[in-house]
KESE-937562 format. One record per atom (N, C-alpha, C, O): x, y, z. Coordinates in steps of 0.1 Angstrom, whole numbers, plus 2048, in hexadecimal, padded with zeros to 3 digits. Atoms other than C-alpha are relative to their C-alpha. Layout:
! KESE-937562
XYZ...
***
This chain:
! KESE-937562
7FD80C7F8976EE152A8087F67F98077F57EC7F880A80698FEC65238027F480A8017F68167FE80B7F8996EA352F80F7FD8038177FD7FA7F38027FD9B6E9D5428047F17FD7FD7E88007FA80E8039CBE7F53580B7FD80A81480580C7F78047F69DEE6C54F80C7F87FA80C7EC7FA7F48048069FFE6853E80A80A80280881380A7F67F57FFA1FE7C53B7FB80B7F77FD80B7EB8067F5808A0FE9C53080380E80680480F8137FC7F37FCA19EC15327F580A7FB7F380A7EF80A7F68039FEEDD53280780E80080C81280B7FD7F2800A07F005277F38088047EB80B7FB80D7FA7FB9ECF1153C80180580E80B8028158027FD7F29E2F2255C7FD7F38077F77EA80180280D7F99E1F075777F27FC8037EE7F180280D8037FA9BEF0A5847F67F97F67EF7F07FA8098088099ABF005648047F27FE7FB7E97FD7FB80E8019C0EE15617FC7F880D7F77ED80C8048077F39BBED85867F17FD8017EE7F280580E8027FF996EDC5847FB7F57F77F07F07F980480B809995EC25688067F38038057E97FB7FB80D7FB9A8EA757A7F67F98087F07FF81180A8087F9993E8B5878037FF80F80F8008137FF8027F298DE865AC8097F48038097EA7FB7F880B7FC9A7E705BD8077F87F58077EC7F47F980680C9BCE6A59E80F8038008167FE7F77F27FD8009DEE785A88067FC80E8007FF8187FB8057F49F4E685C280980A80780980B8147F67F67FAA0EE845C87FF80D7F880080D7EC7FF7F3806A0EEA95C280D80680680D8098127F37F97FCA31EB95C380080D7F980080E7ED8017F3806A30EDE5BE80A80A80680D8098127F67F67FCA4AEFA5BF7FB80D7FA8008127F08077F5806A34F185BA80880D80281280D8097FB7F27FDA3CF3E5BA80180180F7F87FD8167FE7FF7F2A49F485DC7FB80C8077FF8108128077F47FAA34F675E280B80B80380B81180D7F67F67FEA51F7F5DD7FB80E7FF8018178038077F3801A39F9B5D58048097F48018147F37FD7F980CA47FA55B38017F77F48007EB7F67FF80880DA4BF9958F80E7F98008188008027F4807801A65F7E58D8067FF7F27FF7FC7E97F980080DA7EF815718087F37FF8107F08087F980D802A8AF5F56480A8027F58078077EA7F57FF809AABF5D5528067F27FE80A7EC8087F980D802AB9F3D54280F8047FD81180C7F47F27FC801ADFF405468087F47FD8067E98027F780B804AFAF2B53680E8058038128107FF7F27FD7FEB1EF2B5428097FC7F48087F07F07F880380CB37F2D52680F80580481180E80C7F27FC7FEB5DF2F52580380E7FA7FD8117F07FE7F2804B6AF5252280E8048048147FF80D7F37FB7FCB8AF665247FE80980C80880B8138037F87F4B79F7B53F7F57F98087EC7F480180B8067F9B63F6F55B8057FA80D80F7FE8137FC8067F3B65F5957A8077F27FE8047EB7F57F880C801B7EF3D5807F67F48047EF7F580E80880B7FEB6DF1B57F8087F38018147F38047F980D7FFB75EF657D80C7FF7F680C8057EB7F4802808B97EED57080880C7FD81080C7F47F97F4802BA3F105727FB8087F48008137F18057F880CB8EF1B5547F880C8057F380C8108087F37FDB7DF3D5537F37FF7F97F27FC7ED80E801806B57F3E54E7F980E8027FC81580B8097F57FEB3EF595497F27FB7FD7F07F17F680E804802B18F5754A7FA8087F47FB8147F38077FA80CB04F5E52A7F17FD8027ED7F280380F8027FFADEF6452C7FB7FC7F27FD8027E880580680CACEF4E5127F18037FD7EC8017F280E7FD802AA9F575187FB80780D8018068178067F97F5A93F6C52E7F17FE8007EB7FD7F580E8017FFA70F6953B7FC80680E80580A8158047FB7F3A5BF755587F27FA8047EB7F67FB80D8047FCA3DF6C56D7FC80880C80580D8148047F87F5A28F7E5878007F880C7FB7ED80D8008067F3A2EF765AB7FA80A80A80080C8158067F57F8A17F915B97F27FB8057EA7F87FD80D8057FB9FBF865D07FD80980C80580B8158047F87F59E8F9D5E87FF7F780D8037FB8188008097F69E2F7E5FD8047F27FA7FC7EC7F37FB80B8079F8F615F37F87F38037F67EB7F980880C7FD9E4F466057F28017F97EE7F77F280E7FF8069C1F535FA8008017F17F87FB7EB8017FE80F9CAF5E5D78067F57F88027F27ED7FA80A8079E1F425CD7FF7F28057FA7E97FF7FF80E7FB9E5F245E47F27FA8017EF7EF7FD80D8057FD9C0F205EE7F97FA7F47F57EE7F580880580B9AFF1C5CC8077F47FA8007EA7F57F880B8069CBF045C08007F48097FE7E98047FE80B7F79CFEEF5DF7F37F98037F27EE80780E8077FF9A9EE95E37FF7F67F57FA7EB7F880280A80B9AAED85C180A7F58028077E97FF7F680B7FE9CAEC55CA7FB7F680A7FC7EA80880680A7F69B9EB65E97F67F77FA7F57EC7FD80A80880699CEAB5D48057F57F78007EA7F77FB80980A9B1E9A5B980A7F680680D7EC7FF7F780A7FA9C9E885D17F97F38047ED7F480880580D7FB9C3E635D780080080F8078088168008017F29BCE585FA80D7FC8068107FF8127F38027FB9E0E4D5FD80A80A7FB8168087FB7F87F68069ECE6D5ED80680A80980380B8157F87F77F9A03E885F880380D7F980480D7EC7FC7F3806A0AEAE5F280E8038068108028127F37FA7FCA2EEBB5F380180E7FA8028107EE8017F2804A2DEE15F280D8078048118088107F37FA7FEA4FEF25EE7FF80F8017FB8157F78017F27FEA52F155FC80D8058078157FD80B7F57FA7F8A6BF2D60C7FB80780B7EF80680E8047F97F4A6AF4362A7F580A7FF7EF80D80980B7F6802A52F5C61B7F27FB8027EA80280780E8057FFA34F4561B7FE7F38087F37EF80A80280D7FAA3BF2562D7F780080D7F07F780F8078007F4A2CF3064E7F18027FE7E97FB80480E7FE804A0BF3C63E7FB7F37FA7EF7EF7FC80580C806A09F1D6297FE7F580A7F47ED80880180B7F6A0EF066477F38028077EC7F880980C7FE7F99F1F166597F47FD7F77EA7F67FB80B8038099DBF1463A7FE7F17FD7F37EB7FD80180F8039E4EEF6337FB7F880C7F47EE80B8068067F49DCEE66577F18018007EA7F880580E7FE8019B9EF46507FA7F87F57F07F17F680680780C9B4EE562D8017F18027F77EA7FF7FF80F7FF9C2EC26337FD7FB80E7F97F08108018047F29C1EC165980E7FE8068177F98007F38017FA9DDEC26728057F18018117EF8017FD80E7FF9DCE9C6758057FA7F28097EF7F27FB80480D9E5E9A65080E8067FD8148037F27F27FB801A07EAC6558097F48018087EC80A7F680B801A23E9564B80E8058048157FF80D7F37FB7FEA43EA964A80180F7FC7F98147F47FB7F3805A52ECC64880F7FD7FD8187FE8057F2803805A71EC363380880D7FE8038167F87F77F5802A8EEDB63380B7FC7F58127F37F77F680180AAA3EDD61380B80A8038088168007F57F77FDAC4EEC61E80A8007F58107F57F27F77FF80CAD9EF860080D8088028168067FB7F47F97FCAF2F106108088067F38148037F27FA7FB80CAF9F225EF7FB80F7FD7EF8128008047F2804AF8F475E380580A80980D8088127FB7F57F8AFDF695F27FC7FF80E7F37F88128037FF7F2AFDF716177FF80E8048088168048037F37FBAEDF9062580780180E80B7F78147F97FE7F4AFCFA06447F680580B7FB80B8158097FC7F6ADCFA86577F87F58077F07F781080680B7FAAD1F856608087F37FC8117F47F37FA80C804ADDF6165E7FB7FC7F27EF7FE7EF80480280EADDF576397F47F67FF7F47EB80580C808803ABBF4862D8047F67F58027F97EA7FB80A80AAC8F2861C7F87F38017FE7E880180880C800AABF1061E7F28037FA7ED80F7FB80E7FF804A89F0A60F7F97F58097FF7EC80E80880A7F8A6CEF66207F77F97F67F17FF7ED809808807A58EDA6117F57FB80A7F97F281280A8057F7A37ED66237F97F47FA7F57F47EE80680C805A29EB36207F47FC8087F47FC81480D8037FAA05EAA6267FA7F47F97FB7F37ED80780B8069F2E8A6217F18037FE7EB80C80480E7FD8029CFE886137F77FC80C7EE80380F8078057F49C2E7463180B7FD80B8167FA8077F68017F59D3E716538077F27FF8017E87FF7F780C8009F0E586517FC7F67F57FF7EA7F680480980A9E2E4A6318098007F48077F97EA7F87FE80B9FEE5461A80A7F57FD80E7ED8067F5809804A17E3F60780D8058068108118067F27FC7FCA3AE3F6178097F47FE8097EB8067F780B804A54E2860780D8018078178058017F47FE7F7A6DE2862480C7F97FA8177FE7FA7F5808805A82E0C6158068057F38128017F07FB7FC80DA86E1D5F380780E80080D8117F77FA7F27FFA91E405FF8107FE8008157F68077F1800801AB6E475F780680380E80080B8157F97FE7F3ACDE4561680B80A80081080D7F57F57F67FEAE6E5E62380A7FA80A8067F18127F68067F7B06E566367FD80480E7F880F8118007FD7F1B06E5465C80A80A80381580A7FE7F77F67FBB16E7166D80C7F98088177FE8077F68087F9B29E586837FF7F17FD7FA7EA80580180E804B2BE376708077F68098027EB80A7F88097F7B44E296897F77FB80C7FA7F18128088037F5B28E296A37F57F67FD7ED7F280680B809804B11E1268F8047F180480F7EE8067FF80E7FBB0CDED6998087F77F780E7EE7FB7F980980AB1BDDF6798058097F58008147F27FB7F980CB2FDEA65B7F68007F57F580A7EE80A80080AB12DE06457F680B8027F28117F980A7F57FDAFADF765780680E7FD8008167F87FA7F3802B13E136558018037F17FF80E7ED7FF7FF80EB19E0D6307F38037F97F380B7EF80D7FE806AF4E0D6287FB80E8027F38137FA8047F27FDAEFE2F6387F28008067EC7F680980C7FE7F8AD0E3D6487F68087F77FA8107EE80A7F8807AAFE4C63B80280F8048058128107FE7F27FDAB1E726397F680580B7EB7FF80C80A7F97F7AA1E876557F880A7F87F78097EC8087F6807A8AEA464D80880C7FD8038167F87F67F6805AA9EBA6468087FA7F58107F17F87F980680CAB7EB362380A80A7FB8078157F77F57F8805AD9EC161B8047FC7F280B7F27F07FE80380EAD9EC15F580480C7F97FE8177FB7FB7F4807AECED85DE7F68047F57ED7FC7F18087FB80BADBEED5C38057F97F380F7F27F37FC80680DADEEE359E80C8087FC80B8147F97F47F9803B02EEC5968018047F17FA7FF7E97FE7FA80EB0DF005778037F57F67FE7F67EB7FC80A809B1CEE15677F97F38027FE7E97FD80780D7FDB03EC75747FA7FB7F37F58037EB80680680CAF7EAF5597F18037FF7EC8057F480F7FD800AD2EB65637FD80F7FE7F18127FC8037F1801AD6EDC5607FA8037F27FF7FE7E88077FC80CABEEEB54680080F7FF7F88147F77FF7F1801AC7F1054C7F38068027EF8107FB80D7FA7FCAA6F1855D80380580E8077FD8177FB7F97F4AABF3057A7FB7FA80D8027FA8178068057F3A94F1F5948017F18007F97EA8077FF80F801A9EEFB58B8047FA80D80D7FE8147FD8077F4A9EEE35A88077F37FD8047EE7F27F880C803AB5EC55AB7F67F38007ED7F280880880D801AA6EA35A08017F880D7F77F28107FE8097F4AB4E925BF7F580480B7F07FC8128097FB7F6A9DEA85D57F27FB7FC7EB7F680580D804804A7EEA05C07FE7F17FF7F37EC80380080E800A86E7C5BB7FE7FA80E7F77F080F8028057F3A88E775E07F18018047EC7F780A80E7FF7FDA64E845E47F87F67F87EF7F07FE807809808A57E705C78017F18047F87EA8057FE80D7FBA67E505D37F97FD80D7F37F280E8068027F3A5AE545F67F18008007EB7F780680E7FE7FFA37E5F5EF7F77FB7F57EB7FF7F480880680BA2CE4C5D08067F37FC8117EF8007FB80D804A2FE2A5C08018007F07FC8097EA7FF80280FA38E1F59C7F28007FA7E97F97FF80D7FF807A1CE275847F780B8047ED80D7FE8097F67FBA0DE4259980180D7F880B80F7F18007F3807A04E6558B80580A80A80080B8157FA7F57F8A18E835987FD80D7F97FE80E7ED8047F3805A0CEA659480980B80480D80C8107F97F47FDA20EC65927FA80B7F87FC80C7EB8077F6808A0CEE558880880D8008028177FB7F77F5802A29EFD58B80D7FA7FB8187FA8027F680A804A40EE757680E8067FD8188007FE7F37F9802A5BF0156D80A7F97F68067F77EB7F6806808A7AEEF5607FD7F27FD8047EC7F480480E803A69ECD5608087F68098087EA8057F980A7F7A7DEBD57D7F77F58057FC7EA80680A80B7FCA5EEAB5897FE7F67F57FE7EA7F880280980BA58E9D56780C7F67FE80A7EA7FC7F4808802A7CE915628017F580B8057EA8097FE8097F4A7CE815857F57F57FF7F87EA80280B80A801A5AE7057F8037F57F68027E97F87FC80A80AA66E6055F80B7F680480A7EA8027F58087FBA86E5456F7FB7F580A8017EB80C8058097F5A71E4358B7F47F87FC7EE7F280480B809806A57E335747F28048067EA7FB80980D7FB7FDA39E4957E7FB8087F48028087E98057F780BA23E5F5687FE80E8057FD8108128017F27FBA20E855697F58087F97F28057ED8087F5806A08EA156380780D8058088108107F97F47FDA1BEC25617F980C7FA7F380B7EF8077F4805A0DEE555D80980C80281080D80D7F97F37FDA1EF075587FB80A7F67F88067EA8057F5809A12F2854980B8077F980880E7EF7F47F9805A35F345408057F97F48097ED7F57FB80680CA3FF2D51C80F7FC8018137F27FB7F28047FEA64F2D5278017F28068097EA80380080D7F9A5CF1053E7FC7F57F68027EA7F680480A80AA4AEFD52280B7FD7F680D7F17F47F6803809A66F0150A80C7F98068127F08007F68077F9A7FEF65247FD7F18028057E980080480E7FEA6BED752B8007F87F38037EC7F380080680DA68ECF50680E7FB7FD8107F07F87F2804802A8EECE5048047F580A80A7EB8067FC80A7F6A92EBB5247FA7F27FE8007E880180780C802A78EA151B8017FA7F27F87F27EE7FF80480EA83E9C4F78017F17FE7FC7EC7F37FE80E801A8BE784FD7F47F88067F47EC80680B8077FAA6AE7050F7F48017F77F38097EE80D800807A47E685027F78098087F18058128077F67F8A36E8850E7F68077F77F980A7EB80B7F9808A15E9950280080E8058018118128017F27FCA13EBF5027F28057FC7ED8027F180E7FB8029F1ED15057FF80E8047F4814803
***
């Protein structure tokens, strides 16, 4: 047994033992991007783009090629994704969320439907807040269906309509028809995003890129943290991966508890957080 410290802390551990040791009603927001129930072992490769005499044409007419700088893997095999993985973890999440707390569960088409049904049971249908669509429109396109180019973030509150929602602080997006707005000031200010978010992936040359294959853009996570938590609150991510939640939390003046069992993720976070005051356990 160990005592959870409510600071910026990263645990190299399976998630469930850490969750079981977090106090009741001590975390305001849980943002998780777990394995997507693909049914096989996921191979992770950290890739770095370098200039080369052979490869793909890139920015400025330069030629680039991809170099694998590290490899790792994790099991994404579950006989029953909800029963084997989601249920034991999310039962603990509900216990540790504050009464104004929120869960943001990031999934793709493989598991979102089953997860939605389960969350309606665990939290209650009246605790459903949003089904957010992250549309990224990037990558290959199969020819047997319309390309699957979105993920879903299921948002549930701890108690019905009891969650934090900082409407005024959420970043605005441009109006589709700014000329139809009542004033130039209103048009310039933009509008709050709908539940469909058109955000690009982390680009090859993006400053935030840490060469982790499943890295999510900070803008995506920052929008969630800004909306559903306040400064000084504790944010939990027990599938921390590249550490995007942690980096976003620090930038927004919150505290984090991060957990990941993959040593590749831990090493990536150590590099990413080198300028932060972070404890590793």
